[in-house]
C-alpha positions as CSV (number, residue, x, y, z in Angstrom):
1,M,-172.4,20.6,18.2
2,E,-173.6,16.1,18.6
3,P,-175.8,14.3,16.0
4,V,-178.3,15.0,18.6
5,T,-178.7,18.6,18.6
6,H,-178.6,19.0,15.1
7,F,-181.5,16.4,14.2
8,L,-184.2,18.6,16.7
9,T,-183.0,21.4,15.1
10,G,-183.9,20.4,11.4
11,A,-187.2,18.5,12.7
12,C,-188.3,22.2,14.8
13,I,-187.2,23.7,10.9
14,G,-189.0,21.9,8.9
15,R,-192.3,21.7,11.7
16,A,-192.2,25.8,12.4
17,G,-194.3,27.0,9.4
18,L,-192.0,25.3,5.9
19,N,-194.3,21.9,6.4
20,R,-197.1,23.7,5.4
21,K,-195.5,25.0,2.0
22,T,-194.5,21.1,0.5
23,A,-195.1,17.8,1.6
24,Y,-191.2,15.8,2.9
25,A,-190.2,19.2,4.7
26,T,-189.5,17.8,8.1
27,L,-188.0,14.8,6.3
28,S,-185.9,16.9,4.2
29,A,-184.9,19.3,7.1
30,V,-184.0,16.6,9.8
31,L,-181.6,15.6,6.5
32,A,-180.0,18.7,5.7
33,A,-179.4,19.0,9.0
34,E,-177.1,16.2,9.8
35,A,-176.0,15.3,6.5
36,A,-172.7,17.4,6.5
37,D,-171.3,14.7,9.4
38,L,-170.9,12.7,6.4
39,D,-167.5,13.5,6.2
40,V,-166.5,11.8,9.7
41,L,-165.9,8.5,6.6
42,W,-162.6,10.5,6.6
43,G,-161.9,8.4,9.8
44,L,-161.7,5.4,7.8
45,R,-158.7,6.1,6.3
46,G,-157.0,7.1,9.6
47,P,-157.7,9.4,12.6
48,V,-155.5,12.4,11.2
49,A,-157.2,12.1,7.9
50,E,-160.3,12.6,9.8
51,L,-159.1,15.2,11.4
52,Q,-157.8,17.1,8.3
53,H,-161.4,16.6,7.5
54,H,-163.8,16.9,9.7
55,R,-165.7,20.5,9.1
56,G,-164.2,20.5,5.9
57,F,-166.1,21.3,2.6
58,T,-169.6,20.0,3.8
59,H,-169.0,22.6,6.6
60,T,-169.0,26.0,4.2
61,F,-170.9,27.6,2.5
62,L,-171.1,26.8,-0.9
63,G,-170.8,23.1,0.7
64,A,-174.5,23.8,2.4
65,V,-176.1,24.8,-0.8
66,L,-174.1,21.5,-2.3
67,V,-175.8,19.4,0.5
68,A,-179.4,20.8,0.5
69,G,-179.3,20.2,-3.9
70,V,-178.7,16.4,-2.7
71,V,-181.5,15.8,-0.2
72,A,-184.1,18.2,-2.0
73,G,-182.8,15.7,-4.7
74,V,-182.9,12.3,-2.9
75,V,-186.3,13.2,-1.8
76,W,-188.2,14.3,-4.7
77,L,-186.5,11.0,-6.6
78,G,-188.3,8.6,-2.9
79,H,-191.4,11.0,-3.7
80,I,-191.6,9.8,-7.6
81,F,-190.7,6.1,-6.4
82,L,-193.4,5.9,-3.7
83,E,-195.8,7.4,-6.0
84,R,-195.5,5.0,-9.0
85,R,-195.1,2.5,-6.7
86,R,-198.7,3.0,-5.1
87,A,-200.0,3.5,-8.9
88,R,-198.9,0.3,-9.6
89,R,-200.5,-1.3,-6.5
90,A,-203.8,0.3,-6.9
91,P,-206.9,-1.9,-8.7
92,A,-207.9,-1.0,-12.0
93,P,-210.6,0.9,-12.5
94,E,-213.4,-0.8,-14.2
95,K,-214.3,0.1,-18.1
96,E,-217.4,2.0,-17.3
97,K,-215.9,3.9,-15.0
98,Q,-212.6,5.4,-16.7
99,V,-212.6,8.5,-17.3
100,P,-210.6,10.0,-20.6
101,P,-206.7,11.2,-19.6
102,Q,-206.3,14.2,-18.2
103,P,-203.8,17.2,-19.3
104,P,-200.6,17.3,-16.6
105,A,-201.0,19.2,-13.9
106,K,-199.0,22.7,-14.0
107,G,-196.9,23.8,-11.2
108,P,-196.6,20.9,-8.1
109,M,-196.7,17.4,-9.2
110,A,-200.2,16.5,-8.9
111,V,-201.7,14.8,-5.6
112,P,-204.9,14.0,-4.2
113,K,-206.5,17.0,-2.6
114,W,-206.3,15.2,0.9
115,R,-202.5,15.0,0.6
116,Q,-199.8,17.8,0.8
117,P,-198.4,18.5,-2.2
118,V,-194.6,18.0,-3.1
119,R,-192.4,21.3,-4.1
120,L,-189.6,20.4,-5.2
121,W,-187.7,24.6,-4.7
122,W,-189.7,24.5,-1.1
123,L,-188.3,21.2,-0.4
124,F,-184.2,23.0,-1.6
125,G,-184.9,25.9,0.4
126,T,-186.2,24.1,3.5
127,A,-182.4,21.8,3.3
128,L,-180.7,25.0,2.8
129,I,-181.8,26.7,5.8
130,A,-181.0,23.0,7.7
131,A,-177.6,23.1,6.3
132,L,-177.0,26.4,7.1
133,S,-177.9,25.9,10.8
134,H,-175.6,23.2,11.1
135,V,-172.7,25.6,10.6
136,L,-173.8,27.9,12.6
137,L,-174.6,25.1,14.7
138,D,-170.7,24.3,15.0
139,W,-169.2,27.8,15.4
140,M,-171.3,28.2,18.1
141,N,-168.7,26.0,19.8
142,N,-165.4,25.7,20.9
143,Y,-164.1,23.6,18.0
144,G,-164.8,25.9,14.9
145,V,-165.6,25.5,11.5
146,R,-164.2,26.9,8.5
147,P,-167.4,28.4,6.7
148,F,-165.6,30.6,3.7
149,Y,-163.0,27.5,2.3
150,P,-161.8,27.3,0.2
151,F,-161.3,31.2,-0.4
152,N,-160.9,31.2,3.0
153,A,-158.8,28.8,5.4
154,H,-159.0,30.2,8.8
155,W,-161.3,28.6,11.5
156,Y,-163.9,30.4,13.7
157,S,-165.3,29.5,16.6
158,G,-168.0,32.0,18.5
159,S,-166.6,29.6,21.9
160,F,-169.9,30.0,23.8
161,M,-171.9,26.6,23.4
162,F,-170.6,23.1,24.7
163,I,-170.3,20.6,22.3
164,A,-172.7,18.7,24.1
165,E,-175.7,20.5,25.8
166,P,-177.7,18.9,27.9
167,V,-180.3,22.5,28.4
168,L,-180.7,22.2,24.2
169,W,-182.0,18.9,24.4
170,A,-184.3,20.0,27.2
171,I,-185.7,22.6,24.8
172,L,-186.2,20.9,21.9
173,L,-187.1,17.7,23.1
174,P,-190.9,19.0,23.9
175,A,-191.8,20.6,20.7
176,L,-191.6,17.4,19.2
177,I,-193.1,14.8,22.1
178,M,-195.6,17.8,23.1
179,P,-197.9,17.5,19.6
180,W,-197.9,14.3,19.8
181,L,-198.5,13.3,23.3
182,L,-201.8,15.9,22.6
183,G,-202.9,14.4,20.0
184,L,-203.5,10.7,21.1
185,A,-205.2,12.6,23.7
186,D,-207.5,14.1,20.7
187,R,-207.9,11.1,19.7
188,E,-209.1,9.9,23.0
189,I,-211.9,12.2,22.6
190,G,-212.7,11.7,19.1
191,A,-211.6,15.2,18.1
192,K,-211.1,16.4,14.9
193,R,-207.3,15.8,13.7
194,K,-205.6,19.3,13.2
195,P,-203.7,19.1,10.2
196,F,-199.6,20.1,10.8
197,R,-200.2,20.3,14.6
198,G,-196.8,22.1,16.6
199,R,-195.9,24.6,14.6
200,G,-196.3,27.2,17.4
201,W,-193.7,24.3,20.1
202,A,-191.4,24.6,17.3
203,I,-191.2,28.1,16.8
204,F,-190.9,28.6,20.5
205,A,-188.5,26.1,20.6
206,L,-186.5,28.2,18.1
207,V,-186.2,31.3,19.4
208,A,-185.7,29.7,23.4
209,F,-182.4,28.2,21.6
210,A,-181.8,31.5,19.9
211,A,-182.7,33.1,23.5
212,L,-179.7,30.7,25.1
213,A,-176.9,31.2,22.3
214,G,-177.2,35.0,23.3
215,L,-177.1,34.9,26.8
216,R,-174.0,32.5,26.3
217,W,-172.9,34.7,23.2
218,W,-172.8,37.6,26.2
219,Q,-171.8,35.6,29.5
220,H,-168.3,35.1,27.0
221,A,-168.1,38.3,26.2
222,V,-168.2,39.4,30.4
223,A,-166.1,36.6,31.4
224,I,-162.7,37.3,29.2
225,R,-163.7,41.2,30.2
226,M,-163.8,39.9,34.4
227,T,-160.2,38.2,33.3
228,R,-158.8,41.1,31.5
229,D,-160.1,43.3,35.0
230,A,-158.5,41.2,37.3
231,D,-155.2,41.5,36.0
232,M,-154.0,38.2,38.0
233,V,-150.7,37.7,35.9
234,S,-147.7,40.2,35.8
235,A,-146.2,39.5,32.2
236,P,-148.0,40.9,30.0
237,V,-150.9,39.0,28.7
238,E,-151.0,38.2,24.5
239,R,-154.5,37.1,24.3
240,I,-157.3,35.5,26.4
241,A,-159.7,32.9,25.6
242,A,-163.2,32.0,27.1
243,E,-164.0,28.0,26.9
244,P,-167.3,27.0,28.0
245,Y,-169.0,24.2,30.4
246,P,-172.8,22.3,29.5
247,V,-175.8,23.3,31.5
248,N,-174.5,26.5,33.5
249,P,-174.1,29.6,31.1
250,F,-172.1,31.5,34.4
251,H,-169.0,29.0,34.2
252,W,-166.2,29.6,32.5
253,H,-162.5,28.1,31.6
254,L,-160.6,30.7,31.0
255,L,-157.2,30.7,29.0
256,M,-154.4,33.4,29.2
257,E,-150.7,33.5,26.9
258,T,-148.0,35.4,28.3
259,P,-144.5,35.1,26.5
260,G,-143.7,32.3,28.9
261,Y,-146.4,30.5,30.0
262,Y,-150.1,30.2,30.1
263,Q,-152.4,31.1,32.8
264,I,-155.8,29.0,33.5
265,A,-158.8,30.6,35.4
266,D,-161.8,29.7,36.6
267,V,-164.8,32.1,36.3
268,N,-168.4,32.8,37.4
269,T,-170.0,35.7,35.8
270,W,-173.2,35.3,37.9
271,T,-170.8,35.6,41.1
272,G,-168.5,38.0,39.9
273,S,-165.4,35.3,40.7
274,V,-162.0,34.3,39.1
275,N,-160.3,32.0,40.9
276,S,-157.2,30.9,39.4
277,D,-154.2,29.6,41.6
278,P,-150.6,31.4,40.2
279,Q,-149.1,28.3,41.0
280,A,-150.6,25.6,40.5
281,D,-153.0,27.1,37.1
282,I,-150.3,28.0,35.0
283,V,-148.8,26.0,32.0
284,Y,-144.9,26.5,31.4
285,K,-144.5,26.9,26.9
286,P,-142.5,23.6,26.6
287,E,-138.7,23.5,25.4
288,V,-138.7,23.4,21.7
289,T,-136.7,20.3,20.8
290,P,-135.5,18.7,17.9
291,A,-137.6,15.8,18.0
292,V,-140.9,18.3,18.4
293,E,-138.9,20.9,15.2
294,A,-139.6,17.3,13.4
295,A,-142.6,15.8,15.0
296,E,-144.2,19.8,13.8
297,H,-143.3,19.0,10.1
298,T,-145.1,15.3,10.3
299,Y,-147.9,15.2,8.7
300,L,-149.9,14.5,11.7
301,G,-148.1,17.8,13.4
302,Q,-149.5,20.3,10.3
303,V,-152.7,19.2,9.9
304,Y,-152.7,19.5,14.0
305,L,-150.7,23.1,14.2
306,D,-153.3,24.2,11.3
307,W,-156.2,23.4,13.3
308,S,-155.3,23.7,16.9
309,K,-155.9,28.2,18.1
310,W,-153.8,26.9,21.5
311,P,-151.6,24.0,20.9
312,V,-148.9,22.6,23.2
313,V,-146.8,20.7,21.9
314,R,-144.4,18.5,24.4
315,D,-141.3,16.5,23.8
316,M,-142.3,12.9,26.5
317,G,-139.5,11.7,26.2
318,Q,-139.6,7.8,25.9
319,E,-143.4,7.5,27.1
320,P,-145.5,4.8,25.3
321,A,-148.3,6.5,22.9
322,P,-151.6,5.1,24.0
323,G,-152.9,2.5,20.7
324,M,-149.3,2.2,19.1
325,D,-146.1,0.4,19.9
326,P,-143.2,2.2,20.0
327,P,-140.2,1.5,17.4
328,R,-138.2,-1.4,17.7
329,L,-134.9,0.1,16.4
330,P,-131.8,-1.3,15.8
331,Q,-128.3,-0.7,19.0
332,G,-128.1,2.6,18.2
333,R,-130.8,4.7,17.3
334,T,-133.4,5.7,19.5
335,W,-137.0,7.2,19.8
336,T,-138.7,10.2,21.6
337,T,-142.3,10.4,21.7
338,V,-143.8,14.5,21.0
339,R,-147.4,15.0,22.1
340,F,-149.7,17.6,20.5
341,S,-152.6,18.7,22.6
342,D,-154.7,21.9,22.8
343,L,-155.4,23.7,26.0
344,R,-159.3,24.3,24.2
345,F,-160.2,21.0,25.5
346,D,-157.5,20.2,28.4
347,Y,-159.9,21.2,30.9
348,S,-162.0,19.0,34.0
349,I,-165.0,18.4,32.3
350,L,-163.4,16.2,29.7
351,G,-162.0,13.7,32.2
352,D,-158.7,13.2,33.8
353,R,-155.5,13.0,32.0
354,A,-155.4,9.1,31.4
355,A,-158.9,10.0,29.7
356,S,-157.8,13.0,27.7
357,D,-155.0,11.7,26.2
358,R,-156.8,8.8,24.8
359,S,-158.8,11.9,23.8
360,P,-160.0,12.0,19.8
361,L,-158.2,15.4,19.8
362,T,-154.7,14.9,21.1
363,G,-152.2,13.1,18.8
364,W,-148.6,11.1,19.1
365,V,-146.0,11.2,17.1
366,Y,-142.6,9.0,17.2
367,I,-140.0,10.8,16.4
368,V,-136.5,8.3,15.6
369,D,-132.8,10.5,16.5
370,G,-134.6,13.4,16.5
371,R,-135.2,13.9,12.9
372,E,-138.1,10.6,11.6
373,D,-141.6,10.2,11.7
374,A,-141.8,6.7,13.1
375,G,-145.8,6.5,13.6
376,E,-148.7,8.9,14.4
377,A,-152.1,8.2,17.0
378,M,-154.3,10.2,17.8
379,G,-157.3,9.1,20.6
380,G,-155.5,5.9,20.6
381,R,-156.1,5.1,16.9
382,E,-153.3,4.4,15.1
383,Q,-152.5,6.6,11.0
384,R,-151.6,4.0,8.7
């Protein structure tokens, strides 16, 4: 999922009751809910390196434990720093008011009664729940995660929630805004401030999130069953996939693979309609040329085919790749462009053909004389 959903989910997790166990629970949950995506910094080494390492170890069950530990440790150290700074700024007590030193308190760090105590293990538990929520949310969309890596490098994806879902924003945002607005109203009328305001809103938002996910998971299965029952193609169907659209949980983009081509369909589970043009909605499997074979063994080719579930690798001839100049060759040598795409992301919600060619998930390789790698790019960015 995109960062907004992760941040909002983390905030609701913290405010659903964990903030009653320790101070900084919501802060820990928000940070841990998004920390896994720091692996996008691999993009500094190029777009192919980013594809290889994004949703890597930080998006695994083991990585979630590490993320939670780091976040809890940072928040704990930040708390100690703030306490010491506050103590240094506090005015020195007069001699007659000084009291003998008290023995250190057992359990959580001692704080004034009017302040919430800080409990390290509760911080870690909160951060762990939020970090695991990141893995769960990313599994819901069609990009996928490898939660069991390094023991199992297989990509898993639910493919029932769009990567940017406005309905989720409409569910999660009020859970954070409404308690704040009600607090303003209470202050206007002089009402006593209520501690831990917003727990009910946060719990309701998380339950509504789960209900929407359940609905989409159910409709995803219905869409696949409808497509299989429609019997739209004469050739044997090897596999079927349903890809989500945003907002509407009943609208799905269907893919069917046969030995010679891919059949595309548009399915509405609410109306029971399955629409597919037997001529226009067909993607024939491209010819495997020497350039395609060479491209599949390049750095980009190996990373892309490891990640992609519905790859289409096509020899484009001498079509320049977006964001990358063609190779300059001496007379007598020729270059060919090979395009890597994934049918899971190649539908209208992502834009027209020109936009999809510059998508971060479309790759290009220049092959010289049908065997040499002369440059790689993804999304208009060249891999150096």
